[in-house]
Each structure stands twice: as C-alpha cells, then as structure tokens.
C-alpha positions as CSV (number, residue, x, y, z in Angstrom):
1,M,37.8,34.0,-6.6
2,S,35.6,35.2,-3.7
3,E,32.1,33.7,-2.9
4,E,30.5,36.9,-4.2
5,E,32.0,36.5,-7.7
6,I,30.7,33.0,-8.2
7,D,28.0,33.0,-10.9
8,R,25.2,30.7,-9.8
9,K,21.8,29.8,-11.4
10,I,19.0,27.3,-11.4
11,T,18.8,25.3,-14.7
12,V,17.8,21.9,-16.2
13,I,20.7,19.5,-16.8
14,F,20.5,16.8,-19.5
15,A,23.2,14.1,-19.2
16,T,23.7,11.1,-21.6
17,D,26.4,8.6,-22.5
18,V,26.8,5.4,-24.5
19,V,26.1,2.0,-22.8
20,G,29.1,-0.3,-23.0
21,Y,31.2,2.2,-25.1
22,S,34.6,0.6,-24.2
23,K,33.4,-2.8,-25.3
24,H,32.2,-1.4,-28.6
25,M,35.6,0.3,-29.1
26,E,37.4,-3.0,-28.4
27,A,35.3,-4.8,-30.9
28,D,35.2,-2.3,-33.7
29,E,37.0,1.0,-33.0
30,S,36.4,2.8,-36.3
31,G,32.8,1.5,-36.7
32,T,32.0,2.7,-33.2
33,V,33.4,6.2,-33.8
34,K,31.6,6.5,-37.1
35,N,28.2,5.5,-35.5
36,L,28.8,7.7,-32.5
37,R,29.3,10.7,-34.8
38,A,26.0,9.9,-36.5
39,C,24.2,9.7,-33.1
40,E,25.8,12.9,-32.0
41,K,24.5,14.6,-35.1
42,I,20.9,13.5,-34.2
43,L,21.5,14.7,-30.6
44,T,22.8,18.1,-31.4
45,G,20.0,18.6,-33.9
46,L,17.5,17.9,-31.2
47,F,19.3,20.2,-28.8
48,E,18.9,23.0,-31.3
49,K,15.2,22.1,-31.9
50,H,14.4,22.2,-28.1
51,K,16.7,25.1,-27.2
52,G,19.2,23.0,-25.4
53,R,22.9,24.1,-25.0
54,L,25.7,21.6,-25.1
55,F,28.2,22.7,-22.5
56,N,30.4,19.7,-22.0
57,T,31.3,16.5,-23.9
58,G,33.8,13.7,-23.3
59,G,33.9,11.4,-26.2
60,D,30.8,9.2,-25.6
61,S,29.1,11.5,-23.0
62,F,27.2,14.8,-23.4
63,L,26.0,17.4,-21.0
64,A,23.5,20.1,-22.0
65,E,21.3,22.6,-20.2
66,F,17.7,23.5,-21.1
67,P,15.5,26.5,-20.3
68,S,12.6,24.2,-19.2
69,A,12.1,20.7,-17.9
70,V,9.4,19.9,-20.5
71,S,11.8,20.8,-23.3
72,A,14.5,18.5,-21.9
73,V,12.1,15.6,-21.5
74,E,10.7,16.0,-25.0
75,C,14.2,16.1,-26.4
76,A,15.2,13.0,-24.4
77,V,12.2,11.0,-25.6
78,E,12.7,12.0,-29.2
79,F,16.4,11.1,-29.0
80,Q,15.8,7.6,-27.6
81,K,13.1,7.0,-30.3
82,A,15.4,8.2,-33.0
83,I,18.2,6.0,-31.8
84,K,15.9,3.0,-31.6
85,E,14.8,3.6,-35.2
86,R,18.4,4.1,-36.4
87,N,19.5,0.8,-34.7
88,S,16.8,-1.1,-36.6
89,S,18.1,0.2,-39.9
90,E,21.0,-1.1,-42.1
91,E,22.7,2.3,-41.5
92,A,23.7,1.3,-38.0
93,S,26.7,-1.0,-38.5
94,V,27.3,-0.7,-34.7
95,K,24.1,-0.4,-32.7
96,L,24.7,2.1,-29.9
97,H,22.4,2.5,-26.9
98,F,22.2,5.6,-24.6
99,R,21.2,6.3,-21.1
100,I,19.8,9.7,-20.1
101,G,19.5,11.5,-16.8
102,I,17.7,14.8,-16.3
103,N,17.8,17.0,-13.2
104,S,17.0,20.6,-12.2
105,G,19.1,22.3,-9.6
106,D,21.6,24.9,-8.6
107,V,24.8,25.1,-10.7
108,I,27.9,27.2,-10.9
109,K,28.7,28.8,-14.2
110,E,32.4,28.6,-15.0
111,K,33.0,30.3,-18.4
112,D,30.8,28.1,-20.8
113,N,30.9,25.1,-18.4
114,L,28.5,24.3,-15.6
115,L,29.5,22.7,-12.3
116,G,28.0,21.6,-9.0
117,D,25.5,19.2,-7.5
118,G,22.8,20.0,-10.1
119,V,25.2,18.6,-12.7
120,N,26.4,15.7,-10.5
121,I,22.9,14.5,-9.8
122,A,22.0,14.5,-13.5
123,A,25.1,12.3,-14.1
124,R,24.1,10.0,-11.3
125,L,20.6,9.7,-12.7
126,E,22.1,8.9,-16.1
127,A,24.2,6.1,-14.5
128,L,21.0,4.8,-12.8
129,A,19.0,4.8,-16.1
130,Q,18.4,1.6,-18.1
131,S,19.8,1.1,-21.6
132,G,17.7,3.1,-23.9
133,G,16.0,4.7,-20.9
134,I,15.5,8.0,-19.2
135,T,15.6,8.6,-15.5
136,V,14.7,12.0,-14.0
137,S,14.8,13.6,-10.6
138,K,11.7,14.4,-8.5
139,A,12.1,18.1,-9.4
140,I,11.8,17.3,-13.1
141,Y,8.9,14.9,-12.4
142,D,7.0,17.6,-10.5
143,F,7.6,20.1,-13.3
144,V,6.4,17.9,-16.2
145,T,3.6,15.8,-14.6
146,G,0.4,16.9,-16.3
147,K,2.3,18.8,-19.0
148,T,3.4,15.7,-20.9
149,K,1.7,12.5,-21.9
150,Y,4.4,10.1,-20.5
151,E,4.0,7.5,-17.8
152,F,6.5,7.5,-14.9
153,N,7.7,4.8,-12.7
154,D,8.6,5.8,-9.1
155,L,12.0,4.4,-8.1
156,G,12.0,6.0,-4.7
157,I,15.0,7.5,-2.8
158,Q,18.3,6.4,-4.4
159,K,21.9,7.0,-3.2
160,V,24.8,6.9,-5.7
161,K,28.2,7.8,-4.2
162,Q,27.6,11.0,-2.1
163,N,24.4,12.0,-3.9
164,E,20.9,11.1,-2.6
165,F,17.9,11.8,-4.8
166,H,14.3,10.7,-5.6
167,A,14.3,9.1,-9.0
168,Y,11.7,8.3,-11.7
169,D,11.9,6.4,-14.9
170,I,10.0,7.6,-18.0
171,I,8.3,4.5,-19.4
172,L,8.9,4.4,-23.1
173,N,7.8,0.7,-23.3
174,P,6.3,-1.7,-20.8
175,N,9.5,-3.7,-20.5
176,Q,11.2,-0.7,-18.9
177,K,9.1,-0.8,-15.7
178,R,11.3,-2.1,-13.0
179,K,11.8,-2.2,-9.2
180,I,15.2,-1.4,-7.7
181,K,16.2,-1.3,-4.1
182,T,15.7,2.0,-2.3
183,N,18.4,3.3,0.0
184,R,16.1,5.0,2.5
185,S,13.1,3.9,4.4
186,N,11.2,7.1,3.6
187,N,10.7,6.4,-0.1
188,P,7.1,7.7,-0.6
189,R,5.9,4.8,-2.8
190,M,7.4,2.1,-0.5
191,L,6.2,4.0,2.6
192,L,2.7,4.3,1.3
193,A,2.6,0.8,0.1
194,L,3.4,-0.3,3.6
195,F,0.9,2.1,5.1
196,S,-1.8,0.6,2.8
197,L,-1.0,-2.8,4.4
198,I,-1.3,-1.2,7.9
199,A,-4.5,0.5,6.9
200,M,-6.0,-2.8,5.9
201,A,-4.9,-4.3,9.2
202,I,-6.4,-1.4,11.2
203,V,-9.8,-1.8,9.6
204,I,-10.3,-5.5,9.1
205,G,-7.5,-7.5,10.5
206,T,-7.2,-10.6,8.4
207,S,-10.8,-10.7,7.2
208,F,-11.4,-10.5,3.4
209,Y,-14.2,-8.7,1.6
210,F,-14.5,-10.4,-1.8
211,T,-15.4,-8.7,-5.1
212,K,-15.6,-10.3,-8.5
213,E,-12.9,-7.9,-9.7
214,N,-10.1,-8.6,-7.2
215,R,-10.5,-12.3,-6.3
216,T,-10.7,-15.3,-8.7
217,K,-12.5,-18.5,-7.8
218,K,-9.1,-20.2,-7.6
219,D,-7.9,-17.6,-5.1
220,I,-10.9,-18.1,-2.9
221,K,-10.9,-21.9,-3.1
222,Q,-7.2,-21.9,-2.1
223,L,-7.9,-19.5,0.7
224,I,-10.8,-21.5,2.1
225,S,-8.8,-24.7,1.8
226,E,-6.0,-23.2,3.9
227,S,-8.2,-21.9,6.6
228,D,-11.1,-22.9,8.8
229,R,-13.3,-19.9,7.9
230,A,-16.8,-19.9,6.5
231,M,-17.8,-18.0,3.4
232,V,-21.0,-15.9,4.0
233,L,-23.3,-14.4,1.4
234,V,-25.8,-11.7,2.5
235,M,-28.5,-11.4,-0.1
236,P,-30.1,-8.0,-0.7
237,F,-33.0,-7.5,1.8
238,E,-36.3,-7.4,0.0
239,N,-38.6,-4.4,0.4
240,R,-42.2,-5.8,0.9
241,S,-43.7,-2.4,1.3
242,D,-45.8,-0.7,-1.4
243,D,-43.5,2.4,-1.4
244,S,-40.4,2.0,-3.6
245,A,-38.9,4.9,-1.5
246,D,-38.3,2.2,1.1
247,D,-35.8,0.4,-1.1
248,Q,-33.0,2.5,0.2
249,L,-33.6,1.4,3.8
250,S,-33.5,-2.3,2.8
251,K,-30.3,-1.7,0.8
252,G,-28.7,0.2,3.7
253,M,-29.5,-2.7,6.1
254,T,-27.9,-5.2,3.7
255,D,-24.8,-3.1,3.4
256,I,-24.5,-2.5,7.2
257,I,-24.8,-6.3,7.9
258,I,-22.2,-7.1,5.2
259,S,-19.8,-4.4,6.7
260,S,-20.2,-5.7,10.2
261,L,-19.6,-9.3,9.3
262,S,-16.6,-8.5,7.2
263,G,-15.0,-7.0,10.3
264,Y,-14.4,-10.4,11.8
265,P,-11.2,-12.4,10.9
266,R,-12.8,-15.8,11.1
267,L,-15.3,-15.0,8.3
268,L,-15.0,-14.5,4.6
269,V,-17.8,-12.3,3.2
270,Q,-19.0,-11.8,-0.3
271,S,-19.5,-8.2,-1.4
272,S,-22.8,-6.4,-1.9
273,N,-22.0,-6.2,-5.7
274,T,-21.8,-10.0,-5.8
275,S,-25.1,-10.4,-3.9
276,E,-26.8,-8.0,-6.2
277,F,-25.5,-9.9,-9.2
278,I,-26.6,-13.3,-7.8
279,K,-30.0,-11.9,-7.1
280,K,-30.3,-10.5,-10.7
281,Q,-29.2,-13.9,-12.2
282,G,-31.6,-15.8,-9.9
283,Y,-29.0,-18.4,-9.0
284,S,-30.1,-21.4,-6.9
285,D,-28.4,-22.4,-3.6
286,A,-26.5,-25.2,-5.5
287,E,-25.3,-22.7,-8.1
288,I,-24.2,-20.2,-5.4
289,K,-22.3,-23.0,-3.6
290,E,-20.6,-24.2,-6.7
291,N,-19.8,-20.8,-8.3
292,Y,-19.0,-18.7,-5.2
293,L,-17.9,-21.3,-2.7
294,V,-20.4,-20.0,-0.2
295,N,-21.3,-22.0,3.0
296,Y,-24.0,-19.8,4.5
297,V,-26.6,-17.5,3.0
298,L,-28.6,-14.8,4.9
299,K,-31.9,-13.7,3.4
300,G,-34.1,-11.0,4.8
301,S,-37.1,-8.8,4.1
302,N,-38.5,-5.5,5.4
303,Q,-42.1,-4.4,5.6
304,I,-42.5,-0.8,6.6
305,S,-45.6,1.1,7.7
306,G,-45.0,4.6,8.9
307,N,-42.3,4.4,11.6
308,K,-42.9,0.7,12.3
309,I,-40.8,-2.0,10.6
310,R,-41.0,-5.7,10.5
311,T,-37.8,-7.5,9.5
312,T,-37.6,-11.2,8.9
313,V,-34.3,-13.0,8.5
314,E,-33.2,-16.5,7.7
315,L,-29.7,-18.0,7.8
316,S,-29.2,-21.2,5.8
317,D,-26.4,-23.7,5.7
318,I,-26.4,-24.4,1.9
319,V,-23.8,-27.2,2.3
320,K,-26.0,-29.2,4.6
321,Q,-29.2,-27.8,3.0
322,K,-30.9,-26.6,6.1
323,I,-32.1,-23.5,7.9
324,I,-30.0,-23.0,11.0
325,W,-31.6,-19.7,12.3
326,S,-34.6,-17.5,11.6
327,E,-36.1,-14.6,13.5
328,K,-38.7,-11.8,13.2
329,Y,-38.2,-8.3,14.5
330,D,-40.9,-5.7,15.1
331,F,-39.5,-2.3,15.9
332,E,-39.6,1.5,15.5
333,L,-37.4,3.1,12.9
334,T,-35.3,4.7,15.6
335,D,-34.3,1.3,16.8
336,I,-32.9,0.1,13.5
337,F,-29.3,0.2,14.5
338,E,-29.9,-2.1,17.5
339,V,-31.7,-4.6,15.3
340,Q,-28.9,-4.6,12.7
341,D,-26.4,-5.2,15.6
342,S,-28.6,-8.0,16.9
343,I,-28.8,-9.7,13.5
344,S,-25.0,-9.5,13.1
345,S,-24.4,-10.8,16.6
346,K,-26.8,-13.7,16.1
347,I,-25.1,-14.8,12.9
348,L,-21.7,-14.6,14.6
349,N,-23.1,-16.6,17.5
350,K,-24.5,-19.3,15.2
351,L,-21.2,-19.6,13.3
352,Q,-19.3,-19.7,16.6
353,V,-17.3,-16.5,15.9
354,K,-15.9,-14.8,19.0
355,L,-16.6,-11.1,19.4
356,T,-13.0,-10.1,20.0
357,M,-12.3,-8.0,17.0
358,D,-12.8,-4.3,17.8
359,Q,-14.9,-1.6,19.5
360,S,-18.6,-2.2,19.4
361,F,-20.7,-0.4,16.9
362,E,-22.2,1.6,19.8
363,E,-18.8,3.1,20.5
364,T,-18.2,4.1,16.9
365,R,-21.7,5.3,16.2
366,K,-21.6,8.0,18.9
367,Y,-19.2,10.0,16.7
368,F,-21.9,10.5,14.0
369,K,-24.5,13.2,14.1
370,S,-26.7,11.4,11.6
371,P,-27.5,7.7,11.1
372,E,-27.1,8.1,7.3
373,N,-23.5,9.2,7.7
374,W,-22.7,6.3,10.0
375,Q,-24.0,3.9,7.3
376,R,-22.0,5.8,4.6
377,Y,-18.9,5.4,6.8
378,L,-19.3,1.7,7.2
379,K,-20.1,1.2,3.5
380,A,-17.2,3.4,2.4
381,N,-14.7,1.4,4.4
382,S,-15.9,-1.9,2.9
383,L,-15.7,-0.3,-0.6
384,W,-12.2,1.2,-0.5
385,L,-10.7,-1.9,1.1
386,T,-11.5,-3.8,-2.1
387,F,-8.7,-1.7,-3.7
388,S,-10.6,-1.8,-7.0
389,L,-11.1,1.4,-9.1
390,E,-14.8,1.3,-8.8
391,G,-14.8,0.6,-5.1
392,V,-12.4,3.4,-4.3
393,K,-14.3,5.9,-6.5
394,E,-17.6,5.1,-4.8
395,A,-16.0,5.2,-1.3
396,G,-14.7,8.7,-2.2
397,L,-18.2,9.9,-3.0
398,L,-19.5,8.5,0.3
399,F,-16.7,10.3,2.2
400,D,-17.5,13.5,0.4
401,E,-21.2,13.2,1.5
402,I,-20.2,12.7,5.1
403,F,-17.8,15.7,5.1
404,K,-20.6,18.0,3.8
405,T,-22.3,17.9,7.2
406,E,-19.6,16.4,9.5
407,P,-16.2,17.8,8.2
408,N,-14.5,17.3,11.6
409,N,-15.7,13.8,12.5
410,P,-12.5,12.4,14.0
411,L,-13.4,8.7,13.2
412,V,-13.9,9.5,9.6
413,L,-10.8,11.7,9.4
414,S,-8.7,8.9,10.8
415,M,-10.0,6.5,8.1
416,Y,-9.8,9.1,5.4
417,A,-6.1,9.4,5.9
418,W,-5.7,5.7,5.2
419,Y,-8.1,6.0,2.2
420,F,-5.5,8.1,0.3
421,T,-3.4,4.9,0.0
422,A,-6.2,3.2,-1.9
423,Q,-6.6,6.2,-4.2
424,A,-2.9,6.0,-5.0
425,S,-3.0,2.2,-5.5
426,V,-5.6,2.5,-8.2
427,G,-4.1,5.6,-9.9
428,L,-6.5,8.2,-8.7
429,R,-3.8,10.3,-7.1
430,D,0.0,10.4,-6.9
431,W,1.8,8.2,-4.5
432,N,3.5,11.2,-2.8
433,I,0.5,11.5,-0.4
434,S,2.2,11.6,3.0
435,G,1.6,15.4,3.2
436,D,-2.2,14.9,2.8
437,M,-2.1,12.0,5.3
438,V,-0.3,14.3,7.8
439,S,-2.8,17.1,7.4
440,V,-5.8,14.8,7.9
441,A,-4.2,12.9,10.8
442,K,-3.6,16.2,12.6
443,R,-7.2,17.1,12.2
444,A,-8.3,13.7,13.5
445,V,-6.2,14.3,16.6
446,K,-7.5,17.8,17.0
447,Y,-11.1,16.9,16.9
448,G,-10.8,13.4,18.5
449,P,-8.1,13.7,21.1
450,E,-9.5,10.7,22.9
451,L,-9.0,8.4,19.9
452,S,-5.7,6.6,19.6
453,D,-5.4,5.9,15.8
454,G,-4.5,9.4,14.8
455,Y,-1.6,9.5,17.2
456,S,-0.3,6.2,16.0
457,L,-0.4,7.3,12.4
458,L,1.3,10.6,13.2
459,A,4.1,8.9,15.1
460,G,4.8,6.5,12.2
461,L,4.8,9.4,9.7
462,M,7.2,11.5,11.7
463,I,9.7,8.7,11.7
464,K,9.2,7.6,8.0
465,Q,8.5,11.0,6.5
466,P,10.2,13.7,8.6
467,Q,10.3,16.2,5.8
468,E,6.5,16.6,6.2
469,F,7.1,18.2,9.6
470,P,9.3,21.2,8.9
471,E,8.2,22.8,12.2
472,Y,10.5,20.4,14.1
473,N,14.3,19.8,13.9
474,D,15.5,16.2,14.1
475,E,15.7,15.9,17.9
476,E,12.3,17.6,18.4
477,M,10.9,15.3,15.8
478,K,12.0,12.1,17.6
479,L,10.6,13.5,20.9
480,V,7.2,14.4,19.5
481,A,6.9,11.1,17.7
482,R,7.6,9.3,20.9
483,E,5.0,11.5,22.7
484,Y,2.4,10.6,20.1
485,A,3.2,6.9,20.3
486,I,3.0,7.0,24.1
487,K,-0.3,8.9,23.9
488,A,-1.8,6.3,21.5
489,A,-1.1,3.6,24.1
490,D,-2.0,5.7,27.1
491,L,-5.5,6.3,25.7
492,N,-6.0,2.6,26.4
493,P,-7.7,1.6,23.2
494,R,-9.9,-1.5,23.6
495,G,-10.1,-2.5,20.0
496,I,-7.6,-5.2,19.1
497,I,-6.4,-3.4,15.9
498,S,-6.1,0.0,17.6
499,I,-4.0,-1.7,20.3
500,L,-1.8,-3.2,17.6
501,A,-1.4,0.2,15.9
502,A,-0.3,1.7,19.2
503,A,2.2,-1.2,19.7
504,N,3.6,-0.8,16.2
505,S,4.1,2.9,16.6
506,L,5.9,2.4,19.9
507,F,8.2,0.0,18.3
508,T,8.8,2.3,15.3
509,V,9.9,5.1,17.6
510,G,12.2,2.8,19.6
511,L,10.2,2.3,22.8
512,F,10.6,-1.4,22.6
513,E,9.7,-2.3,26.2
514,K,6.5,-0.4,26.1
515,S,5.7,-1.8,22.7
516,I,6.1,-5.4,24.0
517,E,3.6,-4.5,26.8
518,N,1.1,-3.5,24.2
519,Y,1.6,-6.5,22.0
520,E,1.0,-8.6,25.1
521,K,-2.1,-6.5,25.8
522,A,-3.4,-7.3,22.3
523,L,-3.0,-11.0,22.9
524,A,-4.8,-10.7,26.3
525,V,-7.7,-8.9,24.7
526,A,-8.0,-11.5,21.9
527,P,-6.5,-14.9,22.6
528,H,-7.3,-15.8,19.0
529,P,-6.3,-12.6,17.4
530,P,-5.9,-11.5,13.7
531,A,-2.7,-12.7,12.2
532,N,-1.2,-9.2,12.1
533,V,-1.0,-9.2,15.9
534,K,1.2,-12.3,16.1
535,L,3.1,-11.4,13.0
536,N,4.1,-7.9,14.1
537,Y,4.9,-9.1,17.6
538,S,7.0,-12.0,16.3
539,M,8.9,-9.6,14.0
540,A,9.5,-7.3,17.0
541,L,10.8,-10.2,19.1
542,M,13.0,-11.4,16.3
543,Y,14.6,-8.0,16.0
544,L,15.2,-7.9,19.8
545,E,16.8,-11.4,19.5
546,N,14.2,-13.0,21.7
547,Y,14.3,-16.0,19.3
548,E,12.5,-18.5,21.5
549,K,9.3,-16.6,21.9
550,A,9.4,-15.2,18.3
551,N,9.8,-18.7,16.9
552,K,6.8,-19.9,19.0
553,L,4.5,-17.2,17.7
554,A,5.8,-17.7,14.1
555,T,5.2,-21.5,14.4
556,D,1.6,-20.8,15.4
557,L,1.2,-18.6,12.4
558,S,2.7,-21.2,10.0
559,E,0.9,-24.2,11.4
560,N,-2.4,-23.1,12.9
561,E,-5.3,-23.5,10.5
562,Q,-6.8,-20.2,11.7
563,Y,-4.1,-18.5,9.6
564,F,-3.3,-18.7,6.0
565,G,-1.5,-17.3,2.9
566,G,0.6,-14.3,3.7
567,S,0.5,-14.9,7.4
568,Q,1.9,-18.4,7.0
569,L,4.6,-17.0,4.6
570,G,5.5,-14.3,7.1
571,G,5.7,-16.8,10.0
572,L,7.9,-19.2,7.9
573,G,10.2,-16.3,6.9
574,I,10.7,-15.4,10.6
575,K,11.4,-19.0,11.4
576,T,13.9,-19.3,8.6
577,F,15.9,-16.2,9.8
578,I,15.9,-17.6,13.3
579,A,17.1,-21.0,12.1
580,M,20.0,-19.4,10.2
581,Q,20.9,-17.2,13.1
582,T,21.0,-20.2,15.5
583,G,23.1,-22.4,13.2
584,Q,20.2,-24.7,12.0
585,K,20.9,-24.4,8.3
586,S,19.3,-27.7,7.3
587,E,16.1,-26.7,9.1
588,A,16.2,-23.3,7.3
589,K,16.4,-25.2,4.0
590,K,13.3,-27.2,4.9
591,L,11.5,-24.0,5.8
592,V,12.4,-22.4,2.5
593,E,11.0,-25.4,0.7
594,K,7.7,-24.9,2.5
595,I,7.7,-21.2,1.6
596,V,8.3,-22.0,-2.1
597,E,5.6,-24.7,-1.9
598,L,3.1,-22.0,-0.6
599,D,4.2,-19.4,-3.2
600,P,6.3,-20.7,-6.2
601,N,6.9,-17.0,-7.2
602,I,8.3,-15.9,-3.9
603,N,11.2,-13.5,-3.8
604,W,12.8,-11.3,-1.1
605,N,10.5,-8.4,-1.7
606,S,7.2,-10.4,-1.5
607,L,8.5,-12.3,1.6
608,R,9.5,-9.0,3.2
609,R,5.9,-7.7,2.7
610,A,4.5,-10.9,4.2
611,M,6.7,-10.6,7.2
612,K,5.5,-7.0,7.8
613,T,9.0,-5.5,8.2
614,F,7.6,-2.0,8.2
615,I,7.8,-1.7,11.9
616,I,11.6,-1.8,11.7
617,T,13.6,1.4,10.8
618,D,17.0,-0.1,11.3
619,D,18.4,-0.3,7.7
620,E,21.5,-2.3,8.8
621,F,19.2,-5.0,10.3
622,L,17.0,-5.0,7.2
623,E,20.1,-5.5,5.1
624,K,21.1,-8.4,7.3
625,L,17.6,-9.9,7.2
626,Q,17.7,-9.8,3.4
627,Q,21.1,-11.3,3.0
628,T,20.4,-14.1,5.5
629,L,17.1,-15.1,3.8
630,I,18.7,-15.0,0.3
631,K,21.6,-17.1,1.7
632,A,19.0,-19.6,3.0
633,G,17.6,-20.0,-0.5
634,I,15.0,-17.2,-1.0
635,P,15.3,-15.8,-4.5
636,A,16.6,-12.2,-4.6
C-alpha cells in the first residue's frame, strides 16, 4: 500500500486493562472470567452512552476511540466509579481493578482497527496509571481543563519504552496523588518548582519574611535556635497629624522599612500583617517576645505639616528591656526615600549587619518614574515571597497598578517573570508557565539591556524549556543561551544575588570555567554571603570533581552557625556524596545520621532540593548522585 493510500486521522484513544489479570486467573479462572464479562458489560454500556467505539480487545484489555476528549474522560471516570461500587458489593466474587490511559493523536485506520503512536501512547499511559486510576496525556489535559470539574496531578515528562509524553493523573480520591520520577529535566512542574527556589534566592538570599500563615511558632523557634540571627518587628508607624489622609504615608514607610530589612540574610523579619495584628491586640513587649520570638522592636511616628515631615524612631532590645537607638528626622516630603534608607541603615548598623546583600535602593529606585510605584514594587516582592494565597493575590494587584503607568519597567518585568511561580504554587494559574516567563523575560531584556537578571533567566529557560523558543534549532539554541549567560556576567552585576544568578546560568549552559570565576566573584563581594552562593558553588565544584574545595564549602554550610535548615542539609548531602566517592563509607554513614537528625522525614527528593541540583543538566550524573546517596542510607 502506498503512502497516499494510508487513511490517517486525529482521534481520542481510550485504553484500559485489568490490574494483575494473570494472578486472578491462576487463583480463580472461572470466577475471573465471569467477573470480567460483567465489567465488560458496564464498559461497553458506557462506551455507547458517551459515543465511544470499541476497536480492539485482547481478553482483559480494551481499546476505544471517542469523538471528544471530554466524552472519553467522563466515560473513564464513570467506569472507575462503577467498578469501585461493584467491588464493594456481594456481586463481585472476584474484585477486578482497572487502569485507564487516554491520549489524543494521529492514528492510521486499518479496516476497523486503529494503529500508530496515538494508540501506543494511550497504552503507555494506561501502563503508567495507578490501580483504579486514570492517566491522560497533556493534549487531553489541555482539552478538558475548564470543561470538567476534575482535579489533575502533573506527573511531568515520562518515557516508557520508545514513547515520551507529558502525563497527568485524574484525582478521583486524595490517596491517588503521587510523585513519580520524571525522565527529562524540562518537566514544567519540576522546572518551575526549581525556578521558584531560584526566584526566592534572587530576591532575598537566605532571609525569611514571616507571616502567620506560612510559619508556625515551632518552625521559627527552631530556625532561631539553629542560627545567630535576630528577629525584628517593625510596628506600624503612627500618624500624629490631624489629617487621616496621611495614614497612607505612615503605612508606606512601615512597609518600605520592613521590605528593606527583610532583604538581609542575617535578619529575620516579621510581616506587616503580623505587626498590624500585634498593634490591634495591644500586646506588651513581654507578650511579643513570648508569642513571636522577637528580639528587637522598631516603633515610629510621623507628624506632617504641608510638605514638612517630622519622623521619630525608637529601636528597643526587648530581651534586655532597653532602648538601643532613637532619632528624630525633620525633612521635606521629597527627601522621604533618603530618610527611609537612613533608618534601615542605622538599624542594620546597630544590629551589626554588614551591607553586602545587593544593589543599593538608590540604584533600583532610578528605574521608577513615580515614588509610589517604587514602594508598590518593594511591597509586592515581600508579599509574593510569602507564597501564601493572600500575599500572592495582593502582590498581583500591586504589579497591575505599576504596569498601568510603567508597563516597560525592566526591573519590575524581571521580578514579574519570577512572580508567575508564586501564582502557580498557590493555584492561581497552571504550572505550565514557562511561555509567560519567556515573554516577560524578553521584555525585561528589551527595555533594560543593562540589567543582568533577564539574561540569566532566559539562558536557563532556553536550556530547560527549549520548546518555548521555536525560532531556534538545537544548535542555535545552545549558542544563544551561552550568549545570554555570558552577557549576564559581562554586565558586571554588583549585587551578590545577581552575580550568583549569572554564575548559575553560566554553569547551566556548560561554561564551567567562567562560571567558577563568577562564583569566586560572589565570594569576594560578600565574604559572608547568603547560603545559596556557597551551596550552588559547592554543587558545581562537586560535579567538576574538585572534591577538596567542594567539601570545604559544604563543611562551612553544615557547621557555621550563620547557616541553618535547608542549607545545612544541602551541605551535608554534598559531603555525603563526596565521602562515598572517596571511599569513606563510615564517614558517609555518620553524615546521613546527621541529615536524618536534622530532618527525620528526609528522602532523596527533599535532599535534592536542599542541595540545589537545578544548576546541573547532566541526567546521567543526577542518576549517579541519587543512587549514591540512597546507597549511603538516604531513603528513596
């Protein structure tokens, strides 16, 4: 038969079979056949109801085609519910369970049968499905999202035999939600989860911005006990003017100071929501110390007359019960930013925090046409980094306000690309957001070619999500990604986190030597840097088999009181791998014991995240890393 005579079409394929059919037959052959016939009757009845056509069957397996994805999904859900109900009745002498896979694709029509990859992938999806479950391809997911009431669980890119596909489970009950290993590094959910970690690093390093929603008292107490960092509370500034319209200025000043302090890795800062709540409840210093584990409280007030403002501030050590700094500022409204910067700097100085974190506010503020938008930007960043639903929603409104008058502000565009990850994490948008990130990152580069972060982001996306750049073939893609990574470094970013982002993108594109230079630059800029710097650098050195230096950095992370939690776990994970590679198995066992002591629920996936393996795109090495750590004693 010639190619012209082949009858092709696009259709929806439904594949199902019985779980453990052979074992059922061995145990009770006649009972199994009898119950299978009853289940088949249910299935064919549902096919008829939803306009499906059975085109192939093989004893315990059934293949059908449907005119629409919604019909196929509805049929699958009804069938699994009917089988569950039947198995709970006395009628089912042998309780059979089915797996279902659904795909949409190109098939070849051969008489009444259908052949081709469209059918093969449906069969692979069925094999991937759980007992009593339904697994669908991305094409089906895209068709039915919004048209059905069902919840989906993204399994990422999967490869079964020669077929590679993006799979989703339909969640019929909470127990079916699972995580399985992906077979490619460009799984959107995994990629964006990693990007969300990078985003947090880019904005705040290892600082934490606490909200009542996302941190318990136990969490914070443990965090403080494992670090040498102070907890600061900035109370809402009082408006002592007669005009209530001035309330907003006082609120804005409170938010700006909170935002600036939360940008330093040696401080823990309570959120503005918490300070508002504490003010409303009228808690005493003793109650604040006991309930919120606060060391220092900043109180302030504003008195406004025309364009003149008097601001009074007072910083108290509520543990030692004494005022450690107070000052009065008289200034014009146009000088408010300088005063806010001065207050933040004085607090940092009193708490002996080195100013090595990032670009000064003066450098970032120049990108804003209005002071109000600059304040919105700082507040929005603090809000979305809480990764709470309320915080992300409010941050979105602030970004929308900025874009009304400054749609091409490159600083805001760079941050807005990362903001998508927070939206996805709280369910405000789908996880397949890399296309949006690419679009916004491109705009950031277009309107801010002198800023490095947009180039770093694009370089990583091109390697992790090449399908979002159809304008390039594979070779061109690699070249452009390298150019962007080099550009990010050549722009000579001064902020420690921007330098780190450039170093990471250089490593991702394979420019290892230049990447190492930038990691060293980051350490030179900040001798006591955020943990991410040493963690990423140590991981890079470990991959390059420079075990001596990698181990030294990892040891500092795991033993230095400046670092804590995930950073300590990441450092210990790196040390464990190195110990195994260098034949020190007893040492590796001791390190694993320390890891489990830090996190009794540790497993390979959580340790991998702590180690920040996202900079490595070598799947073979990642497999080796996983197997080595599991062999050392880390639970799979």
